[in-house]
N, C-alpha and C positions, 0 to 999 in steps of 0.2 A: 483786483483780488490779490495778485501777487504782492503788491505794495502793502496791503493790509496784513497778509500772512507774515511778511518779513518784519513788519512793525511789531506784530504780536510775538514773534519769536525773539526779537531783540529785547523787547520789554520784559518778556518772561525770563530771558537770560540774566538781565540786570536784577530782577527780583530774586532769582535763584541764588545769586551771589550773596544775598542777605540771609540765606539759611534755608529757604524753601519757598515755593510759589506755585501758582498755576501757570502752565506754559502751553503753547499750542503744539500739537503733534503735526505730522506732515499732511494730515487730512483737515487741519484747522480745528480739530476737536480739543477742548480743554483737558489737560492732564494735570492732576494735582500731585505734586511731589512732596514727600514728607520732609520736615525740617531736618537739618544736619544734626546728628546727636552730639551732645557735649563730649569733649575730649576726656579720656580717662588717663590717669597717670601711667597705667600699664602700657598704653600705646604711644606714650611720649618718651623722648630721650632729651636730656639737656646736653647740648653738644659743645658749648663754650661759654667762658667768662672772659670776654675780650676787653682789655683796657681801652677806654676811649678818652681818658684824661687821668690826671693824678689821683683823683678820688671818685672815679666813675668807671663802671663796667657795663657792657652790653651782654645780656644773657640771651642765648638763642636756644629754643627748643624745636625739635623736629617730630613730625607725626610718623612714627615707625610702624603704624598700623596699616592694614590693607584697605581701609575705607576712610573717607573724609570725616573730620570731626570739627566741632566749633569750640573755640577758646575765647573766653571773655573775662576781663578783669585784670587784677594785679596780683603779682606773686607775694608770698610772705618771704621774709629774709631773716637769716640768723648767721652769726659768725660761729665757726667751729674749728676744733683742732683736727688732728689726724684720725680720730676715732670714729665712732658711729655717728651718722647724721642725727640720731635722736639725742646725742649729748652735745647740745649747742646752746648758744645764748641768743634768744630771739631779739630782734631789733623792732622798734615801733616803726611802722611804715606810714609815711606821708604820701598820699596818692596824688600824682600829677596828671592833669589832662582828663579827658573823658574816655571811659571804657566803651569800646565797640566790639561787636562779635567779629572774630577773625575765623574764616573757614579755612581749615588746613587740609588740602588734599593729601593723599598718601605721599609721603616724602616732603611735604610742605613744611615751611618754617615760620616761626613767629619770634619776635624779639621784644625785650623790655630793657630799659636802662635803669640802673641802680646807682644813685649818687650818695656819697657820704660827706660828712663834714671833714675836711682834710686835716691831716697832721701837718704842722708847720715846722720849718727849720730842717736841719740836716741830721743825719745819724740818729741821735736820741731825741727825736722831734718832740714837740709840745703842742698842747691844745690851747687856743686863744682863751677858752673858758677857764683854764687852769686845771681841768680834769686830766687824768692820766690817759694817754692814747691806748687804744685797743689794737693789737696786732694778731692776726689769725691767718693760718695757711689756707683756709677754705671758707666758702659760704655754703649754707644750706638754703636752697630756694624751693619754696612750696608752690607747686603748680598742679591743678586738677586733682587735688586730694593726695598727692604724693610729695616726696621730698627728694631733691637731687643735690648731692654734695659736689661742688665745683671748686677747683683751684684756679687762680688766674692763669691765663694762657701764656704769660711771660715767665712763669716759674717763680715769681715773687710771692709776696704776702699782701693781704689786705690790711691797711692801716687806716684807722678812723678815730675821730673824736666823738664822744657821746654814744648814745644808744639808739640812734634813729637813722633811717635811710629814706631818701626821696626816690620814689619809683614811678615810672610811666606805665600805662596800661600796655598790654601786649598789642603789637601791630604786625 
């Protein structure tokens, strides 16, 4: 009986990580848990835009809420100046990989990687396509219905060619 109960608890714990499930309580009775609610922008904070390459950044968000929430999908991305996040230039987003639900406990984090077509050369760089490079001091990242304006963690600027970004799903 103990082995059966332990197996039920372990299996229930694995299912719960997916957002909600039936699990066994200590008496072996099934208890149904509600799915984890979706994250709202008001409970999230974007904490960094860390460069991981010349034309690539990792965006990390944290659940500042008091309860777990579920995040799934891809962010929107725009380049922006120093003004309001609403005054930005949206980029078309090419989605990379498969989106899966990420359950964020209170204080938990999730990350996505944003890749741009790089600017080539030194100083007054150029685009291989012949287009003018775009340089901006910040990105506006759309997550869970909200917009977060982020500068690169190294104090530089974002430089890219074209009007597109390749983005991974949150993990």
